[in-house]
C-alpha positions in Angstrom: 80.5 14.5 -100.6 80.9 12.8 -97.2 79.0 15.9 -96.2 75.9 15.1 -97.2 73.2 12.5 -95.9 71.3 9.4 -97.8 73.6 9.8 -100.7 74.5 5.9 -102.1 76.5 6.4 -105.0 75.0 3.3 -107.3 77.0 3.0 -110.8 80.6 3.2 -111.7 82.2 6.4 -110.1 82.5 4.2 -106.7 85.3 2.3 -108.3 88.0 4.5 -108.9 89.8 2.8 -112.0 88.6 -1.0 -114.5 90.9 -3.4 -114.6 90.8 -5.7 -118.1 87.8 -7.8 -116.4 84.3 -7.0 -117.2 82.9 -5.2 -114.1 79.0 -5.8 -115.1 77.9 -7.8 -112.1 80.8 -5.4 -109.7 78.4 -2.9 -110.3 75.5 -5.1 -110.3 76.5 -6.3 -107.0 76.9 -3.0 -105.4 73.9 -1.8 -105.8 72.0 -4.7 -104.9 73.5 -4.1 -101.3 73.3 0.2 -101.4 69.4 -0.5 -102.6 68.8 -3.2 -99.6 70.8 -1.0 -96.8 68.5 2.1 -98.2 65.4 -0.2 -97.7 66.5 -1.4 -94.1 67.0 2.4 -92.8 63.7 3.7 -94.3 61.8 0.5 -92.5 63.6 1.8 -89.6 62.9 5.4 -90.2 66.4 6.9 -90.7 65.7 8.1 -94.0 
């Protein structure tokens, strides 16, 4: 996937494993951050 441009992983696939804690908030935060980054790059015309 390193050769693919504009690829955003926005779910639990980016985590190598889950702990005993509920990771839902972490997944939501990662999604929000990826969305914000994609939006900013779209405004710049990079995507």
